C-alpha positions in Angstrom: -85.1 -141.2 59.2 -82.6 -143.5 57.8 -84.6 -146.4 58.4 -87.7 -145.1 56.9 -89.1 -147.2 54.1 -89.5 -145.8 50.4 -92.9 -146.7 49.2 -93.5 -144.2 46.4 -91.2 -143.5 43.2 -92.1 -140.2 41.0 -91.2 -140.8 37.4 -91.1 -138.1 35.1 -93.7 -138.4 32.2 -94.6 -136.4 29.0 -94.9 -136.7 25.3 -91.4 -137.6 24.8 -92.0 -139.6 21.6 -93.4 -136.9 19.6 -90.3 -134.8 20.6 -87.9 -137.3 20.0 -89.0 -137.7 16.4 -88.8 -133.9 15.9 -85.3 -133.4 17.4 -84.0 -136.4 15.5 -85.4 -136.1 12.2 -85.2 -132.2 12.1 -81.6 -132.6 13.4 -82.9 -130.2 16.2 -81.2 -132.0 19.2 -82.0 -131.2 22.8 -83.9 -133.7 24.8 -87.2 -134.1 26.4 -85.4 -135.3 29.7 -82.3 -133.7 31.0 -80.0 -136.7 30.3 -81.1 -136.7 26.7 -81.3 -140.0 24.6 -79.4 -141.9 27.4 -82.8 -141.6 29.3 -84.8 -145.0 28.9 -88.1 -143.2 28.3 -86.5 -141.5 25.3 -84.4 -144.4 24.2 -85.1 -147.7 25.8 -83.2 -150.3 23.5 -80.5 -150.8 21.0 -83.1 -151.0 18.3 -84.4 -147.5 19.3 -81.0 -146.2 19.5 -80.2 -147.4 15.8 -83.7 -145.8 14.7 -82.8 -142.5 16.3 -79.3 -142.6 14.9 -80.7 -143.3 11.4 -83.0 -140.4 11.9 -80.2 -138.0 12.6 -78.5 -138.6 9.2 -81.6 -139.5 7.2 -82.7 -135.9 5.4 -79.0 -134.8 5.2 -78.0 -137.8 3.4 -80.9 -137.9 1.2 -80.6 -134.2 0.2 -77.4 -135.3 -1.6 -79.5 -137.3 -4.0 -82.3 -134.3 -4.0 -79.5 -132.1 -5.2 -78.3 -134.4 -8.0 -81.7 -134.6 -9.1 -82.3 -130.5 -9.1 -79.3 -130.1 -11.1 -80.1 -132.9 -13.6 -77.0 -134.8 -12.9 -77.3 -137.5 -10.0 -73.6 -138.1 -10.3 -73.1 -134.9 -8.7 -75.1 -135.8 -5.7 -73.3 -139.0 -5.4 -70.2 -137.4 -5.3 -71.0 -135.1 -2.6 -72.2 -138.2 -0.3 -69.2 -140.0 -1.1 -67.0 -137.2 0.2 -69.1 -137.0 3.4 -68.9 -140.8 3.9 -65.0 -140.9 3.2 -64.6 -138.4 6.2 -67.4 -139.8 8.3 -66.4 -143.6 8.4 -62.6 -143.2 9.5 -63.5 -140.8 12.4 -66.3 -143.3 13.5 -63.7 -146.0 13.6 -61.3 -143.7 15.4 -63.8 -142.7 17.9 -64.7 -146.3 18.5 -61.1 -147.3 18.7 -60.1 -144.7 21.2 -63.1 -145.5 23.5 -62.5 -149.4 23.3 -58.9 -148.9 24.2 -59.7 -147.4 27.5 -57.8 -145.4 30.0 -54.1 -146.4 30.3 -54.1 -145.1 33.8 -56.2 -147.6 35.2 -53.9 -150.5 34.1 -51.5 -149.5 36.9 -54.6 -149.6 39.4 -55.2 -153.3 38.2 -58.6 -152.2 36.5 -59.5 -154.8 33.9 -60.7 -153.1 30.8 -60.5 -156.2 28.6 -63.8 -157.2 26.7 -65.1 -160.1 27.9 -68.7 -162.1 28.2 -69.6 -160.2 31.3 -68.1 -156.7 30.4 -67.8 -154.5 27.1 -64.3 -153.2 28.4 -62.7 -150.2 27.5 -63.8 -146.6 28.6 -67.5 -146.9 29.9 -67.5 -143.8 31.9 -70.6 -141.6 30.9 -71.8 -144.4 28.8 -75.2 -146.5 29.2 -74.5 -150.2 29.6 -77.4 -151.1 27.1 -75.7 -149.3 24.4 -72.1 -150.0 25.0 -69.1 -148.4 23.3 -69.9 -148.9 19.7 -73.4 -147.5 19.9 -72.3 -144.4 21.8 -69.5 -143.9 19.6 -71.6 -144.1 16.6 -74.0 -141.7 18.2 -71.4 -139.3 19.2 -70.1 -139.2 15.6 -73.4 -138.9 14.2 -74.7 -136.2 16.1 -71.7 -133.9 15.6 -71.4 -134.8 11.9 -75.1 -133.4 11.6 -76.0 -130.3 13.5 -78.0 -132.3 15.8 -76.7 -132.2 19.4 -78.6 -134.9 21.0 -76.6 -137.5 23.0 -76.7 -141.0 24.2 -73.6 -140.5 26.3 -71.5 -137.7 28.0 -68.9 -136.6 25.6 -66.9 -135.0 28.4 -66.4 -138.4 29.8 -64.6 -139.6 26.5 -60.9 -140.2 26.1 -59.1 -137.2 24.7 -58.8 -138.7 21.2 -62.6 -140.0 21.5 -63.6 -136.5 22.4 -61.5 -135.0 19.7 -63.6 -136.9 17.0 -67.0 -134.9 17.6 -65.4 -131.8 18.3 -63.4 -132.0 15.3 -66.6 -132.9 13.3 -68.2 -129.7 14.4 -65.0 -127.9 13.4 -64.9 -128.9 9.9 -68.2 -126.9 9.5 -70.6 -129.6 10.1 -70.6 -130.1 6.4 -70.3 -134.1 6.9 -74.2 -134.6 6.4 -74.6 -131.7 8.6 -77.9 -130.2 9.4 -81.2 -130.3 7.1 -79.8 -128.3 4.2 -77.2 -126.4 6.0 -74.9 -129.2 5.5 -75.4 -129.6 2.0 -74.7 -125.9 1.3 -71.7 -126.1 3.5 -70.3 -128.8 1.5 -71.0 -127.0 -1.7 -69.0 -124.0 -0.4 -66.1 -126.2 -0.2 -66.9 -127.6 -3.5 -66.5 -124.0 -5.0 -63.3 -123.6 -3.3 -62.1 -127.0 -4.6 -62.7 -126.1 -8.2 -61.2 -122.9 -7.7 -57.9 -124.6 -6.3 -58.0 -127.1 -9.2 -58.3 -124.2 -11.6 -55.2 -122.4 -10.2 -53.2 -125.7 -10.7 -54.1 -126.0 -14.4 -54.5 -122.3 -15.2 -58.2 -122.4 -16.2 -61.2 -120.5 -15.0 -63.0 -123.1 -12.6 -66.3 -124.1 -13.5 -68.9 -125.9 -11.4 -72.1 -127.5 -12.8 -71.4 -125.8 -16.0 -71.2 -122.2 -14.3 -67.8 -120.2 -14.1 -66.6 -119.6 -10.7 -65.1 -116.1 -10.5 -63.9 -114.0 -7.8 -67.1 -112.9 -6.3 -68.1 -116.7 -5.7 -64.7 -117.4 -4.2 -65.0 -114.4 -1.8 -68.5 -115.2 -0.8 -67.4 -119.0 -0.2 -64.4 -117.9 1.8 -66.8 -115.8 4.1 -68.9 -118.9 4.7 -65.9 -121.0 5.7 -64.2 -118.5 7.8 -67.0 -116.9 9.7 -67.7 -119.9 11.9 -63.8 -120.4 12.6 -63.6 -116.8 13.7 -66.6 -117.1 16.2 -65.1 -120.5 17.7 -61.7 -119.4 17.8 -62.2 -115.6 19.0 -64.7 -116.7 21.5 -62.5 -119.5 23.1 -59.7 -116.8 23.2 -61.8 -114.4 25.2 -63.3 -117.1 27.4 -59.8 -118.5 28.5 -58.8 -114.9 29.7 -61.9 -113.9 31.3 -62.1 -114.8 35.1 -65.9 -115.1 34.9 -65.6 -117.7 32.1 -62.7 -119.7 33.7 -64.8 -119.8 37.0 -67.3 -122.2 35.0 -64.7 -124.6 34.4 -65.0 -127.7 36.6 -61.7 -129.5 35.4 -58.8 -127.1 35.5 -55.8 -127.6 33.0 -56.0 -128.9 29.3 -59.4 -130.7 29.8 -60.9 -127.4 30.9 -59.7 -125.7 27.7 -61.2 -128.5 25.7 -64.5 -128.0 27.5 -64.4 -124.2 26.4 -63.3 -125.0 22.8 -66.2 -127.6 22.6 -68.9 -125.1 23.8 -67.9 -122.5 21.2 -67.4 -125.2 18.7 -70.8 -126.3 19.3 -72.4 -122.9 19.4 -70.7 -121.6 16.3 -71.5 -124.6 14.2 -75.0 -125.2 15.2 -74.9 -128.3 17.2 -75.8 -128.0 20.8 -74.0 -130.8 22.4 -71.7 -130.0 25.3 -68.7 -131.1 27.4 -71.2 -131.1 30.2 -68.6 -130.2 33.1 -68.6 -126.6 31.8 -71.1 -124.6 33.7 -72.3 -122.5 30.8 -75.7 -121.0 32.2 -74.0 -118.0 33.4 -74.1 -114.3 32.0 -70.7 -114.5 30.1 -71.7 -117.9 28.3 -75.2 -117.0 27.7 -74.1 -113.8 25.9 -70.9 -115.1 24.1 -72.4 -118.4 22.9 -75.4 -116.4 21.8 -73.3 -114.1 19.8 -71.4 -117.0 18.4 -74.7 -118.6 17.3 -76.1 -115.5 15.7 -73.0 -114.7 13.6 -72.6 -118.2 12.6 -76.1 -118.3 11.2 -77.0 -115.2 9.6 -73.4 -114.4 8.1 -73.5 -117.8 6.3 -76.9 -117.6 4.9 -76.3 -114.4 3.1 -73.1 -115.2 1.3 -74.6 -118.7 0.3 -77.6 -116.8 -1.1 -75.6 -114.5 -3.0 -73.5 -117.4 -4.5 -76.9 -118.9 -5.6 -78.2 -115.6 -7.1 -74.9 -115.1 -9.0 -74.7 -118.4 -10.4 -78.3 -118.6 -11.2 -77.7 -115.4 -13.5 -74.8 -117.0 -15.4 -75.3 -118.7 -18.6 -73.9 -122.2 -18.6 -70.8 -122.9 -20.5 -70.1 -125.8 -23.0 -68.2 -128.7 -21.5 -64.8 -129.2 -23.0 -61.8 -131.5 -22.7 -60.5 -129.0 -20.2 -63.3 -129.1 -17.9 -62.9 -130.7 -14.5 -65.5 -133.3 -14.1 -67.1 -132.8 -10.6 -68.4 -136.3 -10.2 -65.3 -138.6 -10.4 -63.2 -140.1 -7.4 -60.5 -137.6 -8.3 -63.0 -134.5 -7.5 -64.2 -136.4 -4.6 -60.4 -136.8 -3.3 -59.9 -133.1 -4.1 -62.9 -132.1 -2.2 -62.1 -134.2 0.8 -58.7 -132.9 1.1 -60.0 -129.4 0.7 -62.2 -130.0 3.8 -59.7 -131.4 5.9 -57.0 -129.0 5.1 -59.3 -125.9 5.9 -60.1 -127.7 9.4 -56.6 -128.7 10.1 -55.1 -125.3 9.3 -57.5 -123.4 11.3 -58.1 -125.5 14.4 -54.8 -127.9 14.8 -53.2 -125.2 17.0 -56.2 -125.1 19.3 -56.6 -129.1 19.4 -53.1 -129.4 20.1 -53.6 -127.1 23.4 -56.4 -129.4 24.3 -57.3 -133.2 23.5 -53.8 -133.7 21.7 -51.9 -132.6 24.7 -54.3 -134.2 27.1 -53.8 -137.6 25.0 -50.2 -137.2 25.5 -50.3 -136.5 29.1 -52.6 -139.4 29.5 -50.1 -141.8 28.2 -46.9 -140.2 29.5 -45.3 -140.7 32.7 -46.8 -139.5 36.0 
C-alpha cells in the first residue's frame, strides 16, 4: 500500500468565521478547530492575526472608559487603563525577548538560532511560521491578560521565562484588561486595597470615588483576591500528590509541575488556555478543574456585588486636602505595586518550583 497514490484530501469545514468573532470579542476562547487560532481557516494571515488580537482586548479596554463615564470622572477610567498598560507592556516585551533568545541548549548542537533573511531565529517550536515570534508572543500575552484562552501557538513549547509570562498574567487575577467586565471589577478590587493601604500610611479613613472604604469593603475585596489564589494553589498541591493526576503529565520533572500549575491557574482565573502536554481529560482533572472554575466564579461575584451595594448606600464625602486623588500617576503607581505584590507574595514560591528553576536548569551545566 505504500505506493498507492493519494487522490483525495478531506478538509474540515464549518461556520468558523462566526465562531471566531464570538470567541475573540466575547473573550470566550476555545476554537472551531482543534489547533485553535493557529489553523489557517481560523487565522490565515498576519492581518487577521492582528484583528483577532485587537478583538481580545477591545471591549475590556473600552470598559475602562465606560467606567470613567459612569462615575462622571473619565480620569478614573484612564488611571485604570494606565495601570493595566504599565503591567502589560513590560510583560509582553519580556515574553518576546525570552522567545527570541531561543534555547541555549541548541548552541552546543550547532543549531543556528540567529535572525536572518531566511529564518526568524529564536524559539520557533510550537509557533506558526506565518506569525513568527513577535505575533505569537503578543497573542500569548493578550489572551492571558484577558480571560480569553484562544491561542495561535502552543504555550507548552515556550521557553521557561516565555511560558512564565502568560502563567503570571493569569495568576495576577486577569485584571490586566481581563474578561468582559470581570477584568474591570477585578482591578477595582485592587483599587480598594490600594486606597486602604494608602489610608494606613497616612492615618486617614480611605476613600474611593468619594465613598469611604471601611472594614466591610476591605474584607469583601480580600475575598475576591484570595479565593482564586486558594483554588489555584490548593488544586495544584493536591494534583502533584495524587497518582491519578501525575499520570497525566507527559513531561516529568519541573516542567510537568509547570503544566499542572498552568492548568489550575487557567481554570481558577477563567482563561481556558493550557500547557497542552497535560492530559486533562480524565476524571480527576475534569472534577478538580471544574471545582476550581466554579469556586473562582461564584465566590467572586458575590463579594463584588456586596461591595457595590455597600458603596451605593453610602453618602458621598466632600473632597479635602487630605483626600488621596485616585487619578494621578502616584495612584497608578500604588495600584500597580499592589497588584504585583499580591501576585508575587502569593505565587512566587510556586513559580520558583516550576518555570524559574526550569530556566536555571536550562542555562546551567549539563
